[in-house]
C-alpha positions in Angstrom: 94.1 71.2 82.6 96.7 68.6 82.1 94.7 65.5 83.1 95.0 62.6 80.6 91.7 61.5 78.9 90.5 58.0 78.6 87.5 56.7 76.5 85.5 53.8 78.0 83.2 51.8 75.8 80.9 49.6 78.0 77.4 49.0 79.2 75.2 51.1 81.5 74.4 49.8 85.0 71.9 51.6 87.1 73.6 50.7 90.4 76.9 52.3 89.3 78.8 49.3 90.5 79.9 48.1 87.0 79.9 49.4 83.5 80.6 53.0 82.4 79.6 54.6 85.7 82.1 52.4 87.6 84.7 53.1 85.0 84.3 56.9 85.2 84.3 56.8 89.0 87.6 54.9 88.9 89.2 57.2 86.4 88.1 60.3 88.3 89.6 58.9 91.5 92.9 58.6 89.6 92.6 62.1 88.3 92.0 60.9 84.8 89.1 62.4 82.8 86.8 59.8 81.3 84.5 59.9 78.3 82.0 57.1 77.7 80.3 55.4 74.8 77.5 53.0 75.8 77.2 49.6 74.2 74.1 48.4 76.1 71.3 49.5 78.4 70.9 47.1 81.2 68.1 46.7 83.8 70.2 45.7 86.8 71.2 46.4 90.3 74.1 45.0 92.4 72.4 41.6 92.7 70.9 40.8 89.3 70.6 41.6 85.7 67.0 41.5 84.5 67.3 42.6 80.9 69.9 43.8 78.4 69.1 45.9 75.3 72.1 46.2 73.0 72.6 49.4 71.0 73.2 48.9 67.3 76.8 48.8 66.4 76.5 51.9 64.2 75.1 53.8 67.2 78.1 52.7 69.3 80.6 53.8 66.6 78.8 57.1 66.3 79.2 57.8 70.0 82.9 57.0 69.7 83.2 59.4 66.8 81.5 62.2 68.9 84.1 61.6 71.7 87.0 61.6 69.2 85.7 64.8 67.7 86.2 66.4 71.1 89.4 64.9 72.3 92.4 62.7 71.4 92.5 59.4 73.2 95.7 57.5 73.6 94.0 54.9 75.9 90.6 53.2 75.4 89.0 50.7 77.8 86.4 48.3 76.4 83.9 46.4 78.5 80.8 44.4 77.5 79.9 44.1 73.9 77.1 42.1 72.3 79.6 39.7 70.6 83.2 39.1 69.9 82.6 40.4 66.4 81.2 43.6 67.8 84.4 44.0 69.9 86.6 43.5 66.8 84.6 46.2 64.9 84.9 48.6 67.8 88.6 48.1 68.2 89.1 48.5 64.4 87.1 51.8 64.4 89.1 53.2 67.3 92.3 52.4 65.4 91.0 54.3 62.4 90.3 57.3 64.6 93.8 57.1 66.2 96.2 54.5 64.9 98.4 55.0 68.0 95.5 54.4 70.5 96.1 51.5 72.9 93.1 49.4 73.9 92.6 47.7 77.2 89.9 45.0 76.7 88.0 43.5 79.7 86.3 40.6 78.0 83.0 40.4 80.0 81.7 37.0 78.8 79.5 36.3 81.8 78.4 38.5 84.7 78.7 37.4 88.3 74.9 37.4 88.4 74.8 34.7 85.8 74.0 36.8 82.7 75.9 35.7 79.6 77.1 38.1 76.9 79.3 36.3 74.4 78.1 33.1 72.7 79.7 30.7 70.2 83.2 31.5 71.4 85.9 30.8 68.8 89.5 30.6 69.8 90.8 32.0 66.5 88.5 35.0 66.6 89.5 35.7 70.3 93.2 35.7 69.4 92.6 38.0 66.5 90.8 40.4 68.8 93.5 40.1 71.4 96.2 40.9 68.8 94.5 44.3 68.2 94.7 45.2 71.9 97.5 46.4 74.1 96.2 44.5 77.2 93.4 42.0 77.9 92.1 41.5 81.4 90.1 38.2 81.7 89.3 36.7 85.0 89.8 33.1 86.0 86.4 31.9 84.9 86.5 33.8 81.6 89.9 32.4 80.6 88.6 28.9 81.3 85.6 29.6 79.1 88.0 30.8 76.4 90.3 27.8 76.8 88.3 25.0 78.3 90.3 22.1 79.8 93.6 23.6 78.7 96.7 24.6 80.6 95.8 28.2 81.4 99.3 29.5 82.2 100.7 28.0 79.0 97.9 29.5 76.9 98.3 32.9 78.4 102.0 32.8 77.9 101.5 31.7 74.3 98.9 34.4 73.7 101.2 37.1 75.0 103.9 36.0 72.6 102.0 35.2 69.4 99.3 37.9 69.7 101.7 40.5 70.9 99.4 41.7 73.7 99.8 41.7 77.4 97.6 39.5 79.5 96.5 40.4 83.0 94.6 37.4 84.5 92.4 38.5 87.4 92.5 35.8 90.1 89.4 36.7 92.2 87.6 33.5 91.0 90.6 31.2 91.4 89.5 28.1 93.3 92.8 27.7 95.2 94.4 31.2 95.4 91.7 33.9 95.2 93.3 37.3 94.9 96.4 36.0 93.1 96.8 37.7 89.7 99.2 37.2 86.9 100.6 39.5 84.3 102.1 38.0 81.1 104.4 39.9 78.8 106.1 38.2 75.8 105.6 34.8 77.4 106.9 35.7 80.8 104.7 35.9 83.9 104.7 38.1 86.9 102.7 37.1 89.9 100.8 39.7 91.9 99.7 38.5 95.3 96.8 40.1 97.3 98.0 42.9 99.6 98.1 42.1 103.3 94.8 43.5 104.6 94.5 44.9 108.1 90.7 44.9 107.8 88.0 42.9 106.1 87.6 42.2 102.4 84.1 41.7 101.0 82.9 40.8 97.4 81.9 43.7 95.3 79.7 44.0 92.2 81.9 45.3 89.3 85.3 44.7 90.9 86.6 43.4 87.6 85.5 46.6 85.8 87.2 48.7 88.5 90.5 46.8 88.3 90.7 47.1 84.5 89.8 50.8 84.7 92.3 51.4 87.4 95.0 49.7 85.3 94.0 51.9 82.3 94.2 55.0 84.4 97.7 54.1 85.6 98.8 53.6 82.0 97.3 56.9 80.9 99.2 58.6 83.7 102.4 57.2 82.3 103.2 54.4 84.7 105.0 51.4 83.2 102.6 48.4 82.9 104.1 46.4 85.9 103.8 49.5 88.2 100.3 50.3 86.8 99.3 46.7 87.6 100.5 46.9 91.2 98.8 50.2 91.8 95.6 48.9 90.3 95.6 45.9 92.5 96.1 48.0 95.5 93.3 50.3 94.5 90.8 47.4 94.0 91.8 45.9 97.3 90.9 49.1 99.1 87.7 49.1 97.0 86.8 45.6 98.2 87.5 46.7 101.8 85.6 49.9 101.6 82.4 48.5 103.2 80.4 45.3 103.7 77.9 45.8 100.9 78.1 44.7 97.2 78.7 48.3 96.2 82.2 49.6 96.8 83.3 53.2 97.5 85.9 54.9 95.4 
């Protein structure tokens, strides 16, 4: 009866590897109850995205209202949105429903299958969006799309100071140190190395969604951000090692 509740706002993936299904599985594994509002219907499996149909923004906001009419959410995790402007509108709407709600934004700009979601990226718009979030969790490729050709560490440090949000940089796509993540708070970075694995580790569809949801679950359970980050990294590492297929087990 005392489980915390988290609202996730993301797309629907038939395979359950990513999107709201993966988010809910991850939250449940952490003994956190998840509600979900869907931003898009996708036609996909663990290998490819064939088509995406975006729900109208008003329909997404109405789903959010239905959830808030049933429960109070102190933590909200946001995944794919049709545009950066849509993400801004969703965050603003959540803040109207609960001004104290903290948002964890996983900016899904491009899927591992190659499908692109955000177009016409604007640095000022991104930083405005980040400033309305508690935590943003881009991966290495996404942060390079947001800041092409720039010093990524310096930009993340600056973002965490000026925008006032925390930045968790997922390092699974890092060309030199895959699995090395960074957490920036007020300009200072903490490095999180991959756990020492006794068995094999295999790529998984939706692993970025899982890590961000595991982080949100830890925060909802009351862990300080550095501890929630360490726990989430350990969780996703076990997820990656759960089997040899592209779909992990929770």
